[in-house]
C-alpha positions as CSV (number, residue, x, y, z in Angstrom):
1,M,59.2,53.8,151.2
2,V,59.5,57.3,152.6
3,L,60.7,60.1,150.4
4,T,64.4,60.6,151.2
5,F,66.2,63.8,152.0
6,W,68.0,63.7,148.7
7,E,64.8,63.5,146.7
8,A,63.4,66.5,148.7
9,V,66.7,68.4,148.0
10,E,66.4,67.6,144.3
11,R,62.9,69.1,144.2
12,C,64.4,72.3,145.5
13,S,66.1,72.6,142.1
14,T,63.2,71.5,139.9
15,A,60.0,72.9,141.6
16,P,58.2,75.9,140.1
17,R,59.8,79.3,140.8
18,M,58.1,81.7,143.2
19,E,59.0,85.0,144.9
20,E,59.3,84.7,148.7
21,R,56.8,87.5,149.3
22,E,54.3,85.6,147.2
23,F,54.8,82.4,149.2
24,N,54.5,84.4,152.5
25,M,51.1,85.8,151.4
26,K,50.1,82.3,150.3
27,I,50.7,81.1,153.8
28,W,48.5,83.8,155.3
29,K,45.7,83.4,152.8
30,T,45.7,79.5,153.0
31,V,45.6,79.3,156.8
32,T,43.0,82.1,157.0
33,A,40.8,80.2,154.6
34,L,41.2,77.0,156.6
35,A,40.4,78.6,159.9
36,K,37.2,80.0,158.3
37,E,36.4,76.5,156.9
38,Y,36.8,74.8,160.3
39,G,35.4,77.7,162.3
40,F,38.6,78.2,164.4
41,E,38.4,81.1,166.7
42,Y,40.8,82.2,169.5
43,D,39.3,82.6,173.0
44,P,41.9,84.4,175.2
45,E,40.2,82.8,178.3
46,V,41.3,79.4,177.1
47,V,45.1,79.2,177.8
48,V,45.4,75.4,177.6
49,P,42.9,73.8,175.2
50,T,41.1,70.7,176.5
51,D,39.0,70.0,173.4
52,G,40.3,66.9,171.7
53,Q,38.0,67.4,168.6
54,L,39.5,70.9,168.1
55,A,43.0,69.4,168.2
56,D,42.0,66.7,165.6
57,E,40.6,69.4,163.3
58,V,43.7,71.5,163.7
59,F,45.7,68.4,162.5
60,E,43.4,68.0,159.5
61,A,43.8,71.7,158.6
62,G,47.6,71.4,159.1
63,L,47.7,68.4,156.7
64,K,45.7,70.3,154.1
65,A,48.0,73.3,154.5
66,A,51.1,71.1,154.1
67,V,49.8,69.8,150.8
68,E,48.6,73.2,149.6
69,L,51.6,75.2,150.6
70,G,54.6,73.0,150.5
71,V,58.0,74.4,151.4
72,Y,59.8,77.5,150.1
73,S,63.4,76.9,149.1
74,R,65.1,80.3,149.7
75,D,68.3,79.5,147.8
76,T,66.6,78.3,144.6
77,Q,63.5,80.5,145.0
78,R,61.2,77.6,144.4
79,N,57.9,76.3,145.9
80,V,58.6,72.6,146.7
81,R,55.4,70.6,147.0
82,F,54.6,67.2,148.5
83,T,51.6,65.0,148.2
84,E,49.3,63.8,151.0
85,D,50.3,60.2,150.2
86,E,54.0,61.1,150.6
87,I,53.3,62.7,154.0
88,Q,51.1,59.7,155.1
89,E,53.9,57.3,154.1
90,F,56.2,59.0,156.6
91,L,53.6,59.0,159.3
92,R,53.0,55.3,158.8
93,A,56.7,54.6,159.1
94,A,57.0,56.5,162.5
95,T,57.7,54.1,165.3
96,G,56.7,56.2,168.3
97,K,60.2,56.6,169.6
98,Q,63.5,58.4,169.0
99,S,66.6,56.7,170.3
100,G,70.2,57.6,170.0
101,Y,70.5,60.4,172.6
102,G,73.7,59.8,174.4
103,E,75.8,56.7,175.0
104,G,76.0,53.7,177.4
105,V,74.3,54.1,180.8
106,D,73.7,57.8,180.1
107,A,71.7,57.2,177.0
108,V,68.0,58.1,176.9
109,E,65.1,57.6,174.5
110,I,62.2,59.8,173.8
111,V,58.9,58.2,173.3
112,H,55.5,59.3,171.9
113,R,53.4,60.8,174.7
114,T,49.8,61.8,174.7
115,P,48.1,64.4,176.9
116,G,48.2,63.4,180.5
117,S,50.8,60.6,180.0
118,T,52.7,59.5,183.1
119,V,55.9,59.0,181.0
120,E,58.4,61.6,182.0
121,P,59.8,63.9,179.3
122,V,63.5,64.0,178.4
123,V,65.1,67.3,179.7
124,Y,67.7,69.3,177.9
125,G,69.4,71.1,180.8
126,A,71.7,74.2,180.9
127,P,70.7,77.7,179.7
128,Q,70.1,77.6,176.0
129,T,71.8,80.3,173.9
130,A,73.4,81.9,177.0
131,V,76.5,83.9,176.6
132,Y,79.4,83.7,179.1
133,S,82.3,85.9,180.1
134,T,85.0,83.2,180.5
135,P,85.5,79.5,179.8
136,E,85.8,79.0,183.6
137,V,82.3,80.4,184.1
138,A,80.8,78.4,181.3
139,Y,82.5,75.2,182.6
140,K,81.1,75.7,186.1
141,I,77.6,76.3,184.8
142,Y,77.8,73.2,182.6
143,T,79.0,71.0,185.4
144,L,76.4,72.2,187.9
145,C,73.6,71.7,185.3
146,A,74.9,68.3,184.2
147,Q,75.0,66.9,187.7
148,E,71.3,67.6,188.3
149,P,69.3,64.3,188.4
150,S,66.5,65.8,186.4
151,T,68.8,66.7,183.5
152,D,69.2,64.1,180.7
153,G,71.4,66.2,178.4
154,I,72.8,69.8,178.3
155,W,72.5,72.6,175.8
156,G,75.4,74.9,175.0
157,G,75.9,78.6,175.0
158,L,79.0,80.6,174.0
159,V,81.9,82.3,175.7
160,I,82.1,85.9,174.3
161,G,84.0,87.8,177.0
162,P,84.9,90.4,178.0
163,P,87.8,90.3,177.3
164,P,87.3,89.1,173.7
165,P,87.7,85.3,174.0
166,I,90.3,84.6,171.2
167,E,93.8,85.5,172.5
168,G,92.2,88.2,174.7
169,K,91.6,90.5,171.7
170,Y,89.6,89.0,168.9
171,E,85.7,89.0,168.9
172,I,83.4,86.3,167.6
173,N,81.6,86.9,164.3
174,A,79.2,84.7,162.4
175,N,80.3,83.3,159.1
176,H,83.9,84.0,160.1
177,P,86.8,81.8,161.2
178,S,86.2,82.9,164.8
179,E,82.8,81.4,164.8
180,I,84.2,78.0,163.9
181,Y,86.9,78.2,166.5
182,Q,84.9,79.4,169.4
183,Y,81.9,77.1,169.0
184,R,84.3,74.2,168.7
185,K,86.0,75.3,172.0
186,E,82.5,75.4,173.6
187,V,81.7,71.8,172.9
188,E,85.0,70.7,174.3
189,L,84.0,72.5,177.5
190,M,80.7,70.7,177.5
191,R,82.3,67.3,177.0
192,K,84.8,68.0,179.7
193,A,81.9,69.0,182.1
194,I,79.8,65.9,181.6
195,T,82.9,63.7,182.1
196,A,83.8,65.6,185.3
197,V,80.4,64.8,186.9
198,G,80.5,61.1,186.0
199,R,78.1,61.2,183.1
200,P,80.4,61.0,180.0
201,G,77.7,59.4,177.8
202,M,75.2,62.2,178.4
203,F,74.1,63.9,175.2
204,I,75.0,67.5,174.4
205,R,73.3,69.9,172.1
206,Q,75.0,72.8,170.4
207,N,74.2,74.7,167.2
208,A,76.1,77.6,165.6
209,P,74.7,80.3,163.2
210,T,76.3,78.7,160.1
211,A,76.4,75.1,158.8
212,Q,80.2,75.1,158.5
213,A,80.7,76.0,162.2
214,T,78.1,73.4,163.2
215,I,79.8,70.7,161.1
216,A,83.1,71.7,162.7
217,L,81.7,70.6,166.1
218,A,81.8,67.0,165.0
219,D,84.5,64.9,166.8
220,P,83.8,61.7,168.7
221,E,86.6,62.3,171.2
222,F,86.3,66.0,172.1
223,G,83.2,67.3,170.3
224,V,79.8,66.3,169.0
225,R,79.4,62.6,168.6
226,P,76.9,60.7,166.4
227,T,74.9,60.2,169.6
228,D,74.5,63.9,170.0
229,P,71.7,65.8,168.2
230,M,73.0,67.5,165.1
231,G,71.2,68.7,161.9
232,G,68.9,71.3,160.5
233,N,65.3,71.5,159.3
234,L,62.7,74.1,158.4
235,F,63.0,77.6,159.8
236,E,60.8,80.6,160.0
237,E,57.5,79.7,158.4
238,L,57.9,76.7,156.1
239,K,61.3,77.8,154.7
240,I,64.4,75.8,154.0
241,D,67.8,77.0,152.9
242,W,71.2,75.3,152.3
243,N,72.5,76.7,155.6
244,F,70.1,74.4,157.4
245,A,70.0,71.6,154.8
246,N,73.8,71.3,154.8
247,R,73.7,70.4,158.5
248,T,71.4,67.5,157.7
249,A,73.5,66.4,154.8
250,F,76.5,66.2,157.1
251,A,74.5,64.5,159.9
252,I,73.6,61.7,157.4
253,A,77.2,61.2,156.5
254,Y,78.3,61.4,160.1
255,H,75.7,58.7,161.1
256,T,74.0,61.0,163.6
257,R,71.3,59.0,165.3
258,V,68.8,61.7,166.1
259,R,66.7,63.0,163.1
260,W,63.8,65.4,163.4
261,S,61.4,67.7,161.6
262,A,60.5,71.2,162.8
263,G,57.3,73.3,162.6
264,H,57.5,76.9,163.7
265,A,55.0,79.8,163.7
266,F,55.4,83.6,164.3
267,I,52.2,84.7,166.0
268,G,51.3,88.0,164.4
269,G,53.5,87.2,161.3
270,F,52.4,85.4,158.1
271,S,51.1,82.6,160.4
272,G,48.4,85.0,161.5
273,G,47.0,85.0,165.0
274,P,46.5,82.3,167.6
275,A,43.6,80.8,165.7
276,T,45.8,80.1,162.6
277,A,49.3,79.7,163.9
278,P,48.8,76.1,165.1
279,I,47.9,75.1,161.5
280,V,51.3,76.4,160.3
281,I,53.2,74.5,163.1
282,V,51.5,71.3,162.2
283,A,52.2,71.8,158.5
284,G,55.8,72.5,159.2
285,A,56.2,69.5,161.4
286,L,54.8,67.3,158.6
287,L,56.8,68.9,155.7
288,G,60.0,69.0,157.7
289,L,60.1,65.2,157.8
290,F,61.3,65.3,154.2
291,F,64.3,67.3,155.2
292,S,65.0,65.4,158.4
293,G,67.5,63.0,156.9
294,A,65.5,60.0,158.1
295,D,64.9,57.1,155.6
296,D,63.1,53.8,156.1
297,E,66.2,52.1,157.5
298,H,67.0,54.9,159.9
299,I,63.5,55.2,161.2
300,K,63.3,51.4,161.8
301,E,66.5,51.5,163.9
302,Y,66.3,54.9,165.7
303,G,62.9,56.5,164.9
304,V,62.1,60.1,164.0
305,S,60.6,62.9,165.9
306,T,59.4,66.5,165.4
307,R,59.9,69.8,167.1
308,V,57.3,72.5,167.4
309,G,57.9,76.1,168.3
310,K,56.2,79.4,168.5
311,T,57.4,83.0,168.8
312,H,55.4,86.1,169.4
313,N,56.1,88.9,167.0
314,R,56.2,91.5,169.8
315,I,56.5,89.8,173.3
316,K,59.9,88.3,174.0
317,S,58.6,85.4,176.0
318,R,57.4,82.0,175.0
319,A,55.1,82.1,178.0
320,A,52.8,84.8,176.7
321,R,49.1,83.7,176.8
322,S,48.8,83.2,173.1
323,C,52.1,81.4,172.9
324,I,51.1,78.8,175.5
325,Y,47.7,78.3,173.7
326,V,49.3,77.9,170.2
327,G,52.1,75.5,171.4
328,S,49.6,73.4,173.5
329,L,47.1,73.1,170.7
330,A,49.7,72.2,168.0
331,C,51.4,69.7,170.3
332,Q,48.0,68.0,171.0
333,A,47.1,67.9,167.3
334,L,50.3,66.1,166.5
335,V,50.4,63.6,169.3
336,R,46.8,62.7,168.9
337,N,47.1,62.0,165.2
338,T,50.6,60.7,164.7
339,R,53.2,58.5,166.4
340,L,55.8,61.2,166.3
341,P,57.4,62.1,169.6
342,V,57.0,65.8,169.9
343,C,59.7,68.0,171.4
344,A,58.0,71.3,172.3
345,Q,59.2,74.7,173.4
346,G,57.3,75.2,176.6
347,C,59.1,78.3,177.8
348,D,62.8,77.9,177.0
349,H,63.0,81.7,176.8
350,P,61.2,83.9,179.4
351,V,61.4,87.6,179.4
352,A,62.3,87.9,183.1
353,G,65.9,87.3,184.4
354,A,67.4,84.6,186.5
355,G,66.6,84.4,190.2
356,T,63.3,86.2,190.0
357,A,59.8,85.1,190.8
358,Q,58.6,86.0,187.3
359,F,61.3,83.8,185.7
360,Y,60.0,80.9,187.8
361,Y,56.3,81.7,187.0
362,E,56.9,82.1,183.2
363,C,58.9,78.9,182.9
364,A,56.6,76.8,185.0
365,A,53.5,78.0,183.0
366,G,55.0,77.2,179.7
367,E,56.5,73.8,180.7
368,I,53.4,72.6,182.5
369,A,51.2,73.3,179.5
370,S,53.7,71.6,177.2
371,V,54.1,68.4,179.1
372,A,50.4,68.1,179.9
373,S,49.8,68.5,176.1
374,G,52.0,65.5,175.3
375,S,55.5,66.9,174.7
376,S,58.2,64.2,174.9
377,A,61.3,66.4,175.4
378,N,61.9,70.0,176.4
379,P,64.8,72.4,176.6
380,S,65.2,73.9,180.1
381,G,67.0,76.8,181.8
382,G,66.6,79.2,178.8
383,A,68.2,82.6,178.6
384,R,65.8,85.5,178.9
385,Q,64.6,87.2,175.8
386,F,66.5,84.6,173.6
387,V,69.9,86.3,174.1
388,C,70.5,87.6,177.6
389,P,73.3,89.8,179.0
390,T,76.6,88.0,179.7
391,D,76.4,85.6,182.7
392,H,72.8,86.5,183.4
393,V,71.9,82.8,183.9
394,S,72.4,80.2,186.6
395,P,72.2,76.4,187.1
396,L,69.3,77.0,189.5
397,E,67.0,78.0,186.7
398,S,67.9,74.8,184.8
399,K,67.2,72.8,187.9
400,W,63.8,74.5,188.3
401,M,62.7,73.7,184.8
402,G,64.0,70.1,185.1
403,E,62.0,69.6,188.3
404,I,58.9,71.2,186.8
405,L,59.1,69.1,183.6
406,K,59.4,65.8,185.5
407,A,56.7,66.8,188.0
408,S,54.3,67.6,185.1
409,A,54.2,64.1,183.8
410,G,50.7,62.6,184.5
411,M,49.1,66.0,184.8
412,S,45.7,66.3,183.1
413,L,45.0,69.1,180.7
414,E,42.3,70.4,183.0
415,R,44.6,70.5,186.0
416,A,47.3,72.1,183.9
417,R,44.9,74.8,182.7
418,G,44.0,75.8,186.2
419,I,47.6,76.1,187.3
420,V,48.7,78.0,184.2
421,E,45.9,80.5,184.5
422,T,46.9,81.2,188.1
423,L,50.6,81.6,187.1
424,L,49.7,83.9,184.2
425,S,47.8,86.2,186.7
426,R,51.1,86.7,188.5
427,Y,53.3,87.8,185.5
428,E,51.2,88.6,182.5
429,D,51.0,92.4,183.1
430,K,54.9,92.5,183.1
431,L,55.7,90.7,179.9
432,E,56.3,93.9,177.9
433,D,57.3,96.4,180.5
434,G,58.3,96.2,184.2
435,Y,59.8,92.7,184.1
436,P,62.8,92.1,186.4
437,E,66.3,92.0,184.8
438,G,67.4,89.3,187.2
439,Y,70.9,88.4,188.5
440,T,74.2,87.1,187.2
441,F,75.7,83.7,188.0
442,Q,78.3,85.5,190.2
443,Q,75.5,87.2,192.2
444,M,73.6,84.0,192.8
445,Y,76.4,81.6,193.5
446,D,79.6,81.3,195.5
447,V,81.6,80.8,192.3
448,E,84.7,79.3,194.1
449,K,82.7,76.8,196.1
450,E,80.2,76.3,193.2
451,K,77.3,76.6,195.6
452,V,74.1,78.7,195.4
453,K,74.1,81.5,197.9
454,P,71.7,80.9,200.9
455,E,69.3,83.7,200.0
456,F,68.7,82.3,196.5
457,E,68.4,78.8,197.8
458,R,65.7,79.9,200.3
459,F,63.9,81.7,197.5
460,Y,64.0,78.6,195.3
461,T,62.4,76.6,198.1
462,H,59.8,79.3,198.6
463,M,58.9,79.1,194.8
464,K,58.6,75.3,195.0
465,D,56.3,75.7,198.0
466,E,54.2,78.1,195.9
467,L,53.9,75.7,193.0
468,E,53.1,72.8,195.4
469,D,50.2,74.9,196.8
470,L,48.9,75.2,193.3
471,G,49.0,71.4,192.8
472,V,52.4,70.6,191.3
473,R,53.8,67.5,192.9
474,F,57.6,67.6,192.8
475,K,59.4,64.3,192.9
476,E,61.9,63.7,195.7
477,R,64.4,62.0,193.5
478,Y,65.0,65.2,191.5
479,A,65.3,67.6,194.5
């Protein structure tokens, strides 16, 4: 039997005490020693790794790191450890699938993919973490994204104004009644949008800064359903707190179908550089299983998956060279050595703004590398620099990433590497300075007619032609 969420939570109260700074240094020392033991070195010329043995060794090192490091419980200030046998028991239970995304004819299932798999990944459409001026703008963007055939579900943003969204005069603040109210209104917009385009069973994804606001989203009729992803897992580098664990506790009680773990590394932080960061991601993906809320019965019926992420400590794009390398290698390590479907961040957050060539290049590079490496599901249409200026997003970017993700299925690592190297040459020198701010939804679309303006539609076609010249084969059914 797998160790349950409640057993893991109990250990958070009984494990040995440790200062967080001591745990952080322990991460760095452990992964540095493992990299030396295995001879891991980062070659900047290798943007998409193609060495299967290296990926397998990274998994071995990540497993060792998981056992050696465990998880840090921030609220109880304890170092929670798990044995290799407990980890392996979870991995043996994994079924190679994660069902429960959406309802009826709109439901989708993510399955375990390996590098080069022809199985198409599941696409989270709509601009992740975008901020909108009005409910009307948000609704239009959600509906335009949801109707794209390449989109399997949509990710929410937040209406913040101006003017202030609550009664025209009250701002939104985290850990405040306004957070609960406004995030709840947002999911109502999302449900209304998917119904309007004839896809009422499509899954939606939304997460608020606090557990109480996330839990308040739950409502089978107007809000988040048990068939929509909800929950929390590890954050930062191998950390857990009650803010995230409380989301999982509610998800269990709410009978939420989708359960996952999460491994994340900060490149240049305590995870170290690109040679060691994949070790931390693998360790987090394994340790996060204990906080996923999945038990034997749930795994047998719906499965369990993992999510992997990477963030550069300086560059605000997930498509930086080192980010692509780290994400690709960690993804390959997990899919080659487990049956967990991996949901990877290819480039859900570029540095360039909507409607620009650099946006298209960054997102294509990150997503192509991710899918070729075995990712089973990816968020698309991300807001630039994680939180962009109000309305600086458009459905066209969500469409772009959806088309890229579906087109990348079946692409070999070697082919992906060549395409990504070419794309990097077109934007890499503008990741920290000189990147384009991009355009707003109102600049790119005829808002009343809900149609992209001709000049931006022509530019989109031009960008597709560029990618096709590089070897990307777009699929007509998603055009």
